[in-house]
C-alpha positions as CSV (number, residue, x, y, z in Angstrom):
1,X,0.0,0.0,0.0
2,X,1.4,3.4,-0.9
3,X,1.0,6.7,0.8
4,X,-1.2,7.8,-2.1
5,X,-3.6,5.0,-1.5
6,X,-3.5,5.7,2.2
7,X,-4.9,9.2,1.6
8,X,-7.7,7.8,-0.6
9,X,-8.6,4.6,1.3
10,X,-8.2,5.8,4.9
11,X,-7.4,3.7,7.9
12,X,-9.0,0.8,9.7
13,X,-8.7,2.5,13.1
14,X,-7.7,5.8,14.5
15,X,-7.2,6.4,18.2
16,X,-6.3,9.2,20.6
17,X,-2.6,8.6,20.2
18,X,-2.7,9.3,16.4
19,X,-1.9,5.8,15.4
20,X,-3.4,3.9,12.5
21,X,-3.9,0.1,12.3
22,X,-4.1,-1.3,8.8
23,X,-5.9,-4.5,7.8
24,X,-4.0,-6.9,5.6
25,X,-7.0,-8.6,4.0
26,X,-10.7,-9.3,4.0
27,X,-10.1,-11.6,7.0
28,X,-9.2,-8.5,9.1
29,X,-5.7,-10.0,10.0
30,X,-3.5,-7.2,11.3
31,X,-0.3,-6.4,9.5
32,X,1.1,-3.8,11.8
33,X,0.8,-0.2,13.1
34,X,1.6,3.0,11.3
35,X,2.2,6.0,13.4
36,X,1.0,9.3,11.9
37,X,4.1,10.9,13.1
38,X,6.0,8.7,10.7
39,X,3.7,9.7,7.8
40,X,3.4,13.4,8.4
41,X,6.5,14.3,6.5
42,X,5.1,12.6,3.3
43,X,1.4,13.3,3.5
44,X,1.5,16.8,1.9
45,X,4.2,16.2,-0.7
46,X,2.5,14.4,-3.6
47,X,5.9,14.0,-5.3
48,X,6.8,11.5,-2.6
49,X,3.7,9.3,-2.9
50,X,5.2,7.0,-5.5
51,X,8.4,6.6,-3.5
52,X,7.2,6.1,0.1
53,X,5.3,2.9,0.9
54,X,3.4,2.0,4.0
55,X,5.7,-1.0,4.4
56,X,8.6,1.4,4.9
57,X,6.9,2.9,8.0
58,X,4.9,-0.1,9.2
59,X,5.7,-1.4,12.7
60,X,5.2,-5.1,12.7
61,X,7.2,-6.0,15.8
62,X,4.5,-4.8,18.3
63,X,2.8,-7.4,20.4
64,X,-1.0,-7.8,20.2
65,X,-3.5,-8.1,23.0
66,X,-6.0,-10.9,22.8
67,X,-9.5,-9.6,23.7
68,X,-9.8,-12.3,26.4
69,X,-6.5,-11.5,27.9
70,X,-6.2,-10.3,31.5
71,X,-5.4,-6.6,32.3
72,X,-2.2,-7.7,34.0
73,X,-1.0,-9.5,30.8
74,X,-1.9,-6.5,28.7
75,X,0.1,-4.2,31.1
76,X,3.1,-6.4,30.8
77,X,2.9,-6.2,27.0
78,X,2.8,-2.4,27.2
79,X,5.7,-2.3,29.5
80,X,7.9,-4.8,27.6
81,X,7.2,-3.1,24.2
82,X,7.3,0.5,25.3
83,X,4.2,1.1,23.2
84,X,1.4,3.4,24.2
85,X,-1.2,1.7,22.0
86,X,-1.5,-1.9,20.9
87,X,-3.8,-3.8,18.5
88,X,-6.5,-5.9,20.1
89,X,-7.2,-9.3,18.4
90,X,-10.1,-11.6,18.9
91,X,-10.2,-15.0,17.2
92,X,-7.2,-13.9,15.0
93,X,-9.0,-10.8,13.8
94,X,-8.3,-7.1,14.5
95,X,-11.0,-5.6,16.6
96,X,-9.5,-2.3,17.8
97,X,-6.7,-0.5,19.6
98,X,-6.1,-0.4,23.3
99,X,-4.2,2.5,24.8
100,X,-2.0,2.2,27.8
101,X,-3.6,5.4,29.3
102,X,-7.1,4.0,28.9
103,X,-6.2,0.7,30.5
104,X,-4.6,2.5,33.5
105,X,-7.5,4.9,33.8
106,X,-10.0,2.1,34.0
107,X,-7.8,0.3,36.5
108,X,-7.6,3.4,38.6
109,X,-11.4,3.7,38.6
110,X,-11.8,0.1,39.7
111,X,-9.4,0.8,42.5
112,X,-11.4,3.8,43.6
113,X,-14.6,1.8,43.7
114,X,-13.1,-1.1,45.6
115,X,-11.3,1.1,48.2
116,X,-14.4,3.1,48.9
117,X,-16.4,0.1,49.8
């Protein structure tokens, strides 16, 4: 996929951390994550569209979070990868993105509920 087709076709998911997750095929299998920060230098220069490919800025080394995974396991993946947002997979299919800040915010709310009882 090229940067030109990116601007025409859009992205599978956009979250608060300005990250895009692209789908590889009709089966919704994730191929990786593209950070908008990595694309910004190329988006407004049409001369670069035929040169820059999404594959050149695609991050495939990130772990994924299974939708049935525990919060502790997800936190460990965030910590070990250093990522602030990771793809969530259910039955081998991309279902969304989870941000580290959202996970910790929900955990904090649960702690407040349980400590106030």
